[in-house]
C-alpha positions in Angstrom: -2.2 -20.7 10.2 -0.3 -18.0 8.0 -1.6 -14.8 10.3 -0.3 -16.2 13.6 3.5 -16.6 12.0 3.4 -13.1 9.9 0.9 -11.5 12.4 4.0 -9.7 14.3 5.5 -9.1 10.9 2.4 -7.1 9.7 2.1 -4.2 11.5 6.1 -3.3 9.8 5.3 -4.1 6.8 2.7 -1.7 7.0 4.6 0.9 8.4 7.5 1.1 5.6 5.5 0.8 3.0 3.1 3.6 4.1 6.6 5.4 5.1 7.4 4.6 1.7 4.4 6.0 0.1 4.0 9.0 2.5 7.8 9.8 1.2 7.4 9.2 -2.7 4.4 12.0 -2.7 5.9 15.0 -1.2 8.8 14.5 -3.4 6.8 13.7 -6.9 7.1 17.1 -7.9 10.6 17.4 -7.3 11.5 14.2 -9.1 9.2 15.7 -12.1 10.6 18.1 -12.6 14.4 17.6 -12.8 13.6 14.2 -14.4 11.5 15.5 -16.3 13.0 18.5 -17.5 9.7 20.0 -17.0 9.8 23.9 -15.2 6.3 25.1 -15.9 4.7 24.9 -12.2 1.2 24.5 -13.7 2.4 22.1 -16.0 4.4 20.5 -12.5 0.9 20.3 -10.3 -0.5 19.0 -13.5 1.5 16.2 -13.9 1.8 15.2 -10.5 -1.7 15.2 -10.1 -2.1 12.8 -12.6 0.5 10.3 -10.8 -1.5 10.9 -7.5 -4.4 10.6 -8.6 -3.9 7.4 -10.6 -3.1 5.6 -7.5 -6.0 6.8 -5.6 -8.3 5.7 -8.3 -6.7 2.5 -8.7 -6.6 1.8 -4.8 -10.3 2.4 -5.1 -11.2 0.5 -7.2 -9.2 -2.8 -5.9 -10.7 -2.1 -2.5 -14.5 -1.6 -3.9 -14.3 -4.1 -7.1 -12.1 -6.6 -7.2 -11.5 -7.3 -3.0 -15.1 -8.2 -3.5 -15.5 -10.3 -6.3 -12.6 -12.4 -5.6 -12.3 -13.5 -1.6 -9.0 -13.4 -0.8 -7.3 -15.1 1.8 -5.7 -12.2 3.3 -2.2 -14.6 3.5 -2.3 -14.3 -0.6 -3.2 -10.5 -0.5 0.0 -9.6 1.5 2.0 -12.1 -0.4 0.3 -10.5 -3.4 0.6 -6.6 -2.7 4.3 -7.0 -1.7 5.2 -8.3 -4.6 3.0 -6.1 -6.3 4.9 -2.9 -4.4 8.2 -4.1 -5.3 7.5 -3.8 -9.6 6.3 -0.6 -8.6 8.9 0.2 -6.3 11.0 -1.0 -9.2 9.2 1.1 -12.4 9.7 4.2 -10.2 12.7 3.8 -10.0 13.6 3.4 -14.1 10.6 5.5 -14.7 12.1 6.8 -18.2 9.0 8.5 -19.3 5.5 10.3 -18.3 3.6 7.2 -18.1 6.2 4.7 -16.7 5.8 7.6 -14.3 2.3 6.9 -14.2 1.6 2.6 -13.8 4.3 2.8 -10.6 2.1 5.0 -8.7 -1.2 2.9 -10.5 0.6 -0.5 -9.0 1.4 1.2 -5.6 -2.9 2.0 -5.3 -2.4 -1.6 -6.2 0.2 -3.5 -3.2 -1.7 -0.6 -1.5 -5.4 -1.8 -1.8 -4.2 -5.5 -1.6 -2.1 -4.9 1.5 -4.9 -3.0 3.5 -7.7 -4.4 3.0 -11.0 -3.3 5.1 -11.4 -6.6 6.5 -8.5 -7.2 7.5 -9.1 -4.9 10.7 -6.6 -6.4 13.8 -6.8 -5.2 17.2 -3.9 -2.6 18.1 -1.3 -3.4 19.9 -1.1 -3.6 23.7 -0.1 -0.6 26.0 0.6 -3.2 29.3 0.5 -6.3 29.9 -3.0 -7.1 31.3 -4.0 -6.2 28.5 -1.9 -8.0 26.5 -3.3 -10.7 27.5 -7.1 -9.9 26.8 -5.0 -8.7 22.9 -3.9 -12.4 22.8 -6.5 -14.5 23.3 -8.9 -11.0 21.1 -6.1 -12.5 17.9 -7.1 -15.9 18.8 -10.7 -15.4 18.0 -10.1 -13.9 15.1 -7.4 -15.9 13.5 -9.5 -18.4 14.1 -13.3 -17.2 13.3 -10.9 -15.7 9.4 
């Protein structure tokens, strides 16, 4: 029932979240260099690697371990993922230490894992009117089976 209401919003939310994460990843090294005063290239690479690794490992752990134990509904996962993403972005904006930076990236990993679990596969958006009719029928079947 919830997915029927937010169905059109889910692709927009996913695109916005992925765009933010994709925009943050390349600028991480510049942020570390400017905000934390680290000038050695090897150290910048090391620190940004830890930040990105913390996001990746948390995403993996949440999707493999946590989501397999807690069988939450997609609506709950989206709500919690959106909330965690907002908190992680606030941490990222006000990170005054490397630990806070690492925690903000870990929070983004949690939000990404909750927002894109493997069992929330939706059919692709249709491109023609004929395929829209088939897509709606597929969406109804998917909604009733979940």
